[in-house]
C-alpha positions as a printed Julia matrix, in Angstrom:
275×3 Matrix{Float64}:
 114.67   98.24   96.1
 118.12   97.44   94.76
 118.63   94.02   93.19
 121.48   93.1    95.56
 119.49   93.68   98.76
 117.08   91.0    99.94
 114.0    91.98  101.92
 112.34   89.13  103.79
 108.74   90.16  103.25
 106.02   89.4   105.82
 102.89   87.32  105.78
  99.8    89.12  107.1
  96.16   88.4   107.77
  93.88   91.38  107.08
  90.24   91.86  108.01
  88.78   93.5   104.93
  85.41   94.58  106.35
  81.98   94.49  104.76
  81.9    95.0   101.0
  83.16   98.49  100.05
  82.31   99.93  103.47
  85.89  100.53  104.68
  86.56  102.73  101.64
  83.17  104.44  101.94
  83.85  105.37  105.57
  80.86  103.49  106.99
  80.94  103.78  110.79
  81.13  100.08  111.69
  84.12   99.7   109.36
  86.13  102.75  110.46
  88.53  100.87  112.72
  89.15   98.37  109.95
  89.79  101.21  107.52
  92.19  102.94  109.9
  94.1    99.74  110.43
  94.39   99.09  106.7
  95.74  102.61  106.22
  98.25  101.91  108.99
  99.64   98.79  107.32
 102.13  101.07  105.54
 103.6   101.82  109.0
 103.89   98.11  109.79
 105.19   96.86  106.45
 107.92   98.58  104.45
 105.89   98.79  101.26
 108.69  100.41   99.27
 110.75   97.24   99.72
 108.1    94.9    98.35
 108.59   93.44   94.89
 104.98   92.25   94.79
 102.05   91.09   96.92
 100.45   87.65   96.75
  96.9    88.27   97.92
  94.74   85.32   98.96
  91.11   86.39   98.83
  88.05   84.98  100.58
  85.92   86.1    97.65
  87.2    83.68   95.08
  86.52   80.0    95.72
  87.57   77.47   93.08
  87.84   73.69   92.72
  91.61   74.08   92.3
  93.89   76.92   93.33
  93.53   79.67   90.74
  96.19   82.32   90.21
  95.64   85.67   88.5
  98.2    85.88   85.71
  97.32   88.93   83.63
  99.36   92.06   83.07
  96.25   93.94   84.2
  92.99   92.89   85.82
  89.71   94.78   85.84
  87.85   95.19   89.11
  85.01   92.82   89.88
  82.32   94.59   91.89
  81.09   91.45   93.62
  78.86   93.18   96.17
  75.25   94.29   96.02
  72.95   97.14   97.11
  75.69   99.63   97.89
  75.82  103.33   96.85
  76.49  104.07   93.16
  79.97  105.44   93.89
  81.04  102.03   95.15
  80.72  100.69   91.59
  83.01  103.38   90.19
  86.02  102.67   92.4
  89.35  102.26   90.65
  92.57  100.5    91.55
  95.19  100.35   88.85
  97.92   98.11   90.23
  99.6    95.83   87.71
  99.59   92.06   87.74
 102.82   90.07   87.71
 102.58   87.23   85.16
 106.11   85.96   85.74
 105.51   85.64   89.48
 102.17   83.95   88.77
 103.95   81.33   86.65
 106.51   80.74   89.41
 103.71   80.25   91.95
 101.98   77.84   89.57
 105.22   75.86   89.23
 105.8    75.87   93.0
 102.32   74.45   93.61
 102.93   71.82   90.92
 106.19   70.78   92.58
 104.34   70.46   95.89
 101.62   68.3    94.36
  98.94   71.0    94.68
  96.81   71.38   91.52
  96.58   74.96   90.28
  95.82   76.95   87.17
  96.58   80.38   85.75
  93.81   82.81   84.85
  94.25   86.02   82.88
  90.56   86.9    82.56
  88.72   87.25   85.87
  88.83   90.62   87.59
  90.11   91.3    91.08
  87.28   90.98   93.6
  86.68   93.36   96.5
  88.73   91.15   98.82
  91.66   92.47   96.79
  90.94   96.05   95.79
  89.12   97.32   98.89
  91.97   96.65  101.35
  94.62   97.61   98.79
  93.0   101.0    98.09
  93.6   101.82  101.74
  96.94  100.05  102.22
  98.63  101.36   99.08
  96.57  104.01   97.28
  99.43  104.71   94.88
  98.85  101.23   93.41
 102.53  100.87   92.51
 103.08   97.35   93.88
 102.18   94.45   91.55
  99.58   91.99   92.83
  98.92   88.33   92.16
  95.52   87.22   93.44
  95.13   83.61   94.6
  91.82   81.88   95.21
  90.86   79.71   98.12
  89.42   76.23   97.63
  85.7    75.48   97.63
  86.28   72.46   99.86
  87.43   74.77  102.7
  89.85   72.03  103.8
  92.03   73.63  106.48
  95.02   71.32  106.01
  95.13   71.98  102.27
  95.0    75.73  102.83
  97.8    75.51  105.39
  99.87   73.56  102.85
  99.2    76.29  100.28
 100.71   78.78  102.7
 103.77   76.6   103.28
 104.41   76.68   99.52
 103.99   80.45   99.37
 106.48   80.96  102.22
 109.42   80.69   99.79
 108.38   83.85   97.93
 108.74   85.94  101.08
 112.51   85.44  100.81
 112.44   87.39   97.53
 110.56   90.4    98.84
 107.05   89.2    98.02
 104.51   89.68  100.82
 101.64   87.29  101.48
  98.35   88.99  102.37
  95.39   86.9   103.48
  92.19   88.92  103.08
  89.09   87.78  104.98
  87.51   88.18  108.43
  88.5    86.36  111.61
  84.78   86.21  112.48
  82.24   85.82  109.7
  78.69   84.74  110.46
  76.31   86.64  108.21
  73.2    85.58  110.15
  74.63   87.08  113.35
  75.9    90.19  111.55
  72.34   90.91  110.44
  71.06   90.72  114.02
  73.78   92.93  115.55
  74.3    95.13  117.45
  72.99   93.82  120.74
  74.69   95.47  123.69
  73.08   93.07  126.18
  74.55   90.07  124.37
  78.16   91.23  124.63
  81.04   89.8   122.58
  80.0    86.39  121.29
  83.27   84.93  119.97
  85.75   85.36  122.83
  86.74   81.69  123.04
  87.33   81.25  119.34
  89.21   84.52  119.06
  91.39   83.44  121.99
  92.15   80.22  120.1
  93.15   82.14  116.97
  95.42   84.43  118.96
  97.02   81.51  120.8
  97.93   79.55  117.68
  98.68   82.48  115.39
 101.15   84.11  117.77
 102.84   80.81  118.65
 105.78   79.16  116.91
 105.49   77.09  113.75
 104.56   73.9   115.6
 101.78   75.54  117.6
 100.51   77.32  114.48
  99.78   73.97  112.82
  96.93   73.56  115.3
  94.93   76.06  113.29
  93.95   73.19  110.99
  91.95   71.83  113.96
  89.84   74.98  114.13
  86.55   73.1   113.7
  87.13   71.26  116.98
  87.43   74.47  119.0
  84.71   76.07  121.17
  82.68   78.55  119.17
  84.12   77.44  115.83
  80.86   77.02  113.92
  79.35   80.06  115.62
  82.24   82.11  114.24
  82.43   80.4   110.84
  79.35   78.26  110.13
  79.9    74.8   108.67
  80.53   75.02  104.94
  80.7    78.8   105.14
  84.24   79.34  106.39
  85.49   81.14  103.29
  86.68   84.17  105.29
  88.8    82.01  107.59
  90.69   80.23  104.81
  92.95   83.22  103.92
  94.0    83.36  107.58
  94.97   79.7   107.45
  96.98   80.28  104.25
  98.75   83.29  105.75
  99.51   81.3   108.91
 100.94   78.48  106.8
 103.23   81.03  105.13
 104.3    82.35  108.54
 107.53   80.41  109.02
 108.83   78.94  112.25
 109.06   81.84  114.7
 106.38   83.19  117.07
 104.91   86.45  115.83
 102.24   88.9   116.86
  98.73   90.24  116.76
  98.52   93.59  114.94
  94.77   94.25  115.07
  92.13   93.97  117.78
  88.74   95.48  117.14
  85.13   95.09  118.22
  82.95   94.99  115.13
  79.25   95.89  115.38
  79.39   95.69  119.21
  79.24   91.89  119.38
  82.17   90.53  117.39
  85.9    90.57  118.06
  88.23   90.73  115.05
  91.94   89.94  115.09
  94.73   90.41  112.55
  98.26   89.02  112.53
 101.71   89.42  111.04
 104.5    86.88  110.59
 107.81   88.49  109.73
 111.6    88.41  110.13
 111.89   84.63  110.09
 115.63   84.65  109.34
């Protein structure tokens, strides 16, 4: 990408599947894997200067930003095949961008810190192995907050919006439905899809304009909210709220609809071309 050409990078929400299963080709995760591979046809990866990746699998008391030149992989999943602990993803970090993000959060009154030590969790490397196997786009990982406060996560996204103007994409990595108790019971063909109302809510607000999108912070008041993301266990929704906050003012679109394990609808979104 030439230095005199500006690419207004998108904000996306990505469903990253169960542990390493999308990369392993596990059957329930195949549609997720195919979508992640197709992101390169939705986003012009060659124009990206970097990716800010907000991961459901790192919760901290304050926003924590990966700031190393390189980060090892953190295999933060259990009881998977041996090959899943030998995966590699060699993308570089971007310390200068990390410092700019840290400063932007400071200016917005959002406490944050830089971290050069912790590895990238599977919310980062699993989707990125499929999206960009060449690993030639730098990544800065950002944590979510342990408090799972929707308004604060939306404000995080509003701060990150500015980096899109410089060719830096925002990727939120989680699941639009995440109830581990129900996942363990599925599939149940007689039960049907259990989260239609809540998924409809997400699609309504996430494809609306900037004003409508703010309603995502009211997610807990919506029908089926705690069935989709149990109280205190909404870590996989927070990256969606951050990505929505970084979405800008214009209505945008759904880019992923899938039925996961027979009973659960998953949705993904993109916010782009806001100028």
